[in-house]
N, C-alpha and C positions, 0 to 999 in steps of 0.2 A: 402709468406707463403706455396704454393705449390711447390717452389724450395726447401725450407727446409726440406718437408715432403719427397720429392724425394731422397734427399741427405741423409736423415736419412734411408729411405728404402735401398738405395745404400749400405750404410754402414754396415747395417744389413745383407745384402746378402752377400758382401764380407767377412764377418766376418764366416757366415755359410759356405760359399764356402772352406776358407781357412781352418777352422775346418774340414770338410768333406773331404777336401785332406789330411790332415795330418793323422788324424786319421780314420779309414772306421768305419760305423755304421753297427748294425745288422749283425756282424760277429759270427763265432761259438763261439771264445774264448770271445767275450762279453756276448753271451746269456748264455754260460756256466758259466760265472761268476757271474751273476743275479742269477743263480739257487744255485750256492753254497752259495751265500752271503744270499738269501731268506732262507735255509736250517740253515746256521750258526746262522742267526738272530731269527729264529723260537725256535732254542736251547737255545741260550742266554736268548730270552723272556722268555721261557719256566722254565728255572732255575731260573731267577729273579721273576717269577711270583709265583713260589714254595716258595721261601723265604716270600712274603708276605702271602700267605696262612699259611705256618707255623707258623710265628710269631703271626697270628691271632688264630690259634688252639691252640698253647702255651697259648697264653694269656687268651681265654675261659677256658683252661684246669684248669690253674693255678687259675682263679677267682673263678671259681666254687668249688674247692678244698679247698681255703683259707676262704671259706665264712661258713662252716662247721667245726664241730669237730666232732669226733668219741670217745665215752667213753667205755671201754670194761669192763664188770663185769667177772670175773673170779670165777667159782665154789670153795668152801671153806668148809672144813669139819665144822659141827656145825653150819652151816649157811643155811639159804633157799634163792636160787638164785631168785626165782620169787620175794620172798618179797622185796629182796635187790633191784632188778631191779625196782619194782614199786615204792619203797620209794625215790630212787635215781631220778626216773622220775618227781616226786610230786617235789622235792626240786628244780631240774635243771629248771623246769617249772616257779618257781617263783623267781629264780636268775636273776639280773639286766644284761643284757647284752646278754642273750640267747634266745633264740624263736624256735617255731616250733619243740620242743623236742619230739622224736618219738622212741619208742623202737623197735626193730626187734623180732618178735617172734622167738620161737624155731624153727619152720619149717622154716622161712626164713632164718636163721643163717645154717641149715642144707643144704639148697638150693645154698648157698653160697660155700659151701664145695663140691658139686657135681662135678664141672669141674676138681677137683684133686685126689676126692677119687672115683668119679663113681656115678652113682645112683641106687637105689635099696638096699642099705645098711642100717640098722638098727643101726643109730647114736646116740638113746637116752641114752645108756650106756655110750656114752664117756662123758668126762669133757669139753662139747663145751661151750666156754664164751657166754656169752649175749652181744649184741651192742646196745649202744644208740647213736643216733644221733641228733644233735643239730646245729640250724643256729646261727652264729653270728651275731650279729646287726651291729656293729663298728668294722672292722676287724683291723684296724688301732690302735684303742684305747685299743683292748682286752688283758687283761691280764691273759694270759694261767697258770703262776704259782699260781696267786690266785684262778683260777679255780680248778686247782689241788688240794689244799688245802683243798678246801672247800667240793670236793668230798671226800678227804680222811677223813675229820670231818664226812662224812655223813657215809660212809661205807669204811671198811678198803682195801676190795678186787676189788677196781676199779682203772683203770688208763686213762689217758687222752692223745690222741692223736691228736696233732694240724696238721698234714699232712705235718708239714715242710719237713719230710724227702722226702716225694714223690713230693713235690713241686721242690725240689732242683735236684731231678733227672729228673723230666720231663724239667725244663730249662735247664741242662745239654744235655740231649737228644736231644732236640728242637736246642740247639746251634751247636750240631756236625751236625745235619741235614741242617741247614742254613750255617754254613762253606763249608759244602760239596757241596750244591747249588754254593754257590760263587764262590769255585775252578772251579766247571764245567763251569760257566759263564766267567772266566779268560782264561781257557783254550780254550774255543771255540773262544773266541776273539783273541786269540795267533794264532789259527789254521786259522782264517780268515785273519788275517795280512799277514801270510805266502802264503796262497794261493793268495791273492792281490798282493803280491811282486813278484810271479812265474809269474802271467797275465801279470803284467806290464813290467817285462823283455823281455817276450815272444812279446809282441804287440811294443816294441821297436826294437825288432830284425825285427820284418816285416816292420816297418817302418823306417828302418836306411836310405834308400835312401833318403826318402823325408826329414830326419832330417838333412843329411848333405847338401843337398840344401839349405835348410833354414839357415842353419850355414853359408854356403860360401855368401849366399846373404844378411849377416849380422843380422841374427835373433839372439837373447841372448837366454842363457841358461834358465832364467826365462820366457820368452815368451813361449818356447816349453813346459817348465815344467808346465806352467800354462793351456797350450791346453790339456795335458794330464791330468791334475788336474780336469779341468771340465768334461772331458768325463769319468774318473771315477767315480766323484763326482755324475754325473747322473745313473751309474750302480749301484753305492752302494746304492745311495736312492731308486732305484727301486726293488732291492733286498730286502733292510731294509724293504721296506713298504709292501712287499709281506709277508714276514715273520713274521713281527709286526702284520698285519692283520688276517693271520692264527692262530697266537697264541691267539688274542684275541677273534676270534671267539670260539676257544677252549676253553677257559675259561667261556665263555657267555653259551656255550652249557653245559659244565658241571655244571655250577650254575643252568641252569634250569632242567637239567635231576634231580638235586638232589631235587631241589622242587617239582619236579614229585615223586620221590621215597621217599620222607622224611615221607610220612604216612602211610606206609608199613613197616611190621617188618623188612626186611633186611635194608631199609633206615634208619628206627630208630637207628640200631646198628651203621652203618656208619656216621651218623650224631652225634651219641654219640661220635664216637671215632674221627672225624676229623671235627668236628664242621659245620657249613655251610661254603662251599668253595667258597665263594662270594667274587671276587675279587674287592677291593675298587676303588673307581676314581683315587686314588694314584697310585695304581698299573697298571691300563690303561695307566695314565700318563707316568709312568716308560718303559713301553713297547713303547709306541710313542716314548720316548727319546732313547731306546735302537735301533729303528729303524734309527732314524737320526743319532746315535752314528755310525752305521755302514757305511752311506753314507760319513760323513765327515772323518771316520777313514782311509775308503779305498782313499779318495781323499789325504788324507796327508801322507800316506804311498808310494802311489804314486808320489808323488812330491817330497818326499825326495829321492826314488829310482832314480827318472829320473836325478833330480838335481847332484846326486853322480855321477851318469853315466856320465852324459855330462861333468861334472869336471874333471874326470879322463881321458875322450879323448881330450878335448880342455883345 
C-alpha cells in the first residue's frame, strides 16, 4: 500500500514538473490574460444580466398595461361631459369582466398635460377629454369589441383603448434592447477569443525551444497541445470566476440599493420605470455559466491554435 502511494505521488510530481517546465506559471502574460478575461467575462455577464432584467421589466410593463383599459370621453356640443362620465362609470361598474372602475377628475386630467404644456396655464376652457380607467378581470377572455359596442350604446362620444398599441411598442423597444445586449455579448466573446489567440501564440514563441526538445524526444502534438490546454484552462477559469463574481456582486448591490430607495419619491419613479431590478436565480446561474464558458472557450481556442501551429511545423 505504501509503495502504491509513493508511486502515485511520484507520478503526480513528475507531471507537475513536466507541466512547470513546459509552460512557466505566474508570468506577466499569464496575469495579464487573467485580467483581460476577467474584464471580458464581467462585460459579457453584465450584458447577459441586462437581458434578464430587460425581459423582466418588459413583462411587468406589458402585464400591468394589459390588465387595464382606458375609456376616453370627448366633449360634445349639446351634452354635459360630467353627466356622461358619471353615467358611463355607473354602467361600467355593473358590466361583467370589468372592476375597479375609476374616473379621473378634471384636475387630474390637466395635471397629465402639464409635462407637455407646462404648469400655471388655465386649461378650463380647453376641450380636454375625460378619462376612465377600469381593470380587466380575465385578460385572455376579454372581448374588447363587445365592450366598445356597449360603451357606444351608453354614450356616443366615448372610445376604448385596450393599450395594444403601447404593448406592441414596448415589446419592440425591449426586443431591440435585448438584441443589442446580445450583440455586445457576442462581440465581447469574440474579443476574448482574439486575445487568447494572441497570448497563445506568444506563449508558444516563448517556449519554442522546450517544444522542439519535447518533439525530438518523441512527444506527440496532442500531448503538447494538452499541456497548453490545461494551462490556459486554469487561466480562463480564474479570469472567468473573477469577472462573474464581480458581476454577481454588482447586481446584488443594485438589488439592495433599489430596496433602500424604493420608498423614496425618486426611488418610486425608478421602480415604476424599471421595475424591481432583482436578478433571478436563473440569471445568477447564467452568469456562472458565462464564467465557466470563458475558461473552456480559452482552453478550446488554445488547443486549436497549438495543434494547427504544430501541424504546420512537423
